[in-house]
BATI-861708 format. One record per residue (C-alpha): z, x negated, y. Coordinates in nm, 2 decimals, padded with zeros to 4 digits. Layout:
! residues N
+--------+--------+--------+
|      z |      x |      y |
+--------+--------+--------+
|      Z |      X |      Y |
...
+--------+--------+--------+
//
This chain:
! residues 91
+--------+--------+--------+
|      z |      x |      y |
+--------+--------+--------+
|  06.90 |  14.85 |  00.23 |
|  06.56 |  14.96 |  00.35 |
|  06.24 |  14.76 |  00.39 |
|  06.32 |  14.65 |  00.74 |
|  06.68 |  14.73 |  00.81 |
|  07.03 |  14.76 |  00.65 |
|  07.30 |  15.02 |  00.69 |
|  07.67 |  14.92 |  00.69 |
|  07.97 |  15.16 |  00.69 |
|  08.25 |  14.95 |  00.84 |
|  08.61 |  15.05 |  00.90 |
|  08.79 |  14.85 |  01.17 |
|  09.08 |  14.85 |  01.41 |
|  09.03 |  14.91 |  01.78 |
|  09.11 |  14.55 |  01.87 |
|  08.77 |  14.44 |  01.74 |
|  08.47 |  14.54 |  01.94 |
|  08.15 |  14.66 |  01.76 |
|  07.97 |  14.35 |  01.90 |
|  08.23 |  14.12 |  01.74 |
|  08.21 |  14.30 |  01.41 |
|  07.82 |  14.29 |  01.40 |
|  07.82 |  13.92 |  01.49 |
|  08.06 |  13.85 |  01.20 |
|  07.85 |  14.05 |  00.95 |
|  07.53 |  13.89 |  01.06 |
|  07.67 |  13.54 |  01.06 |
|  07.84 |  13.57 |  00.72 |
|  07.54 |  13.74 |  00.54 |
|  07.29 |  13.49 |  00.69 |
|  07.49 |  13.19 |  00.58 |
|  07.53 |  13.33 |  00.23 |
|  07.16 |  13.41 |  00.20 |
|  07.06 |  13.07 |  00.32 |
|  07.30 |  12.91 |  00.08 |
|  07.17 |  13.10 | -00.21 |
|  06.80 |  13.09 | -00.12 |
|  06.73 |  12.79 |  00.11 |
|  06.36 |  12.87 |  00.10 |
|  06.43 |  13.18 |  00.31 |
|  06.55 |  12.98 |  00.61 |
|  06.24 |  12.76 |  00.59 |
|  06.01 |  13.07 |  00.58 |
|  06.16 |  13.22 |  00.89 |
|  06.03 |  13.12 |  01.23 |
|  06.32 |  12.94 |  01.40 |
|  06.55 |  12.99 |  01.11 |
|  06.68 |  13.32 |  01.24 |
|  06.76 |  13.58 |  00.97 |
|  06.87 |  13.87 |  01.18 |
|  06.72 |  14.01 |  01.50 |
|  06.94 |  14.03 |  01.81 |
|  06.94 |  14.41 |  01.81 |
|  07.17 |  14.66 |  01.63 |
|  07.29 |  15.02 |  01.65 |
|  07.65 |  15.13 |  01.62 |
|  07.79 |  15.48 |  01.61 |
|  08.11 |  15.64 |  01.51 |
|  08.15 |  15.85 |  01.20 |
|  08.32 |  16.14 |  01.38 |
|  08.01 |  16.21 |  01.59 |
|  07.78 |  16.29 |  01.30 |
|  08.00 |  16.41 |  01.02 |
|  08.28 |  16.30 |  00.79 |
|  08.31 |  15.96 |  00.63 |
|  08.23 |  16.07 |  00.28 |
|  07.89 |  16.23 |  00.39 |
|  07.79 |  15.91 |  00.58 |
|  07.92 |  15.69 |  00.29 |
|  07.69 |  15.87 |  00.05 |
|  07.40 |  15.84 |  00.29 |
|  07.45 |  15.47 |  00.33 |
|  07.48 |  15.42 | -00.05 |
|  07.16 |  15.61 | -00.11 |
|  06.95 |  15.39 |  00.13 |
|  06.67 |  15.20 | -00.05 |
|  06.73 |  15.36 | -00.39 |
|  06.42 |  15.34 | -00.61 |
|  06.20 |  15.08 | -00.44 |
|  06.50 |  14.84 | -00.39 |
|  06.69 |  14.93 | -00.70 |
|  06.67 |  14.57 | -00.82 |
|  06.85 |  14.45 | -00.51 |
|  07.15 |  14.68 | -00.60 |
|  07.17 |  14.53 | -00.94 |
|  07.18 |  14.17 | -00.81 |
|  07.52 |  14.20 | -00.66 |
|  07.59 |  13.82 | -00.67 |
|  07.50 |  13.80 | -00.30 |
|  07.82 |  13.99 | -00.21 |
|  08.06 |  13.88 | -00.48 |
+--------+--------+--------+
//
């Protein structure tokens, strides 16, 4: 997690398009955040947690899965260390 974006490393089967996967991730996480912190929804203009944009790429294009996994895990370390300790959001 960074200040203005989040990285996800997702494994899927070919029958699910990247668009479908991104929509599911955005929907599930926004609902969970709004449930846990209702004030967040009120603070957002229009109640939208996520922007419409996203970027998707395959692991094979830029390296192997373990290298990219470590990169994703290292995002936001330090400044956002507290967010990593508060794992209740995804449990």
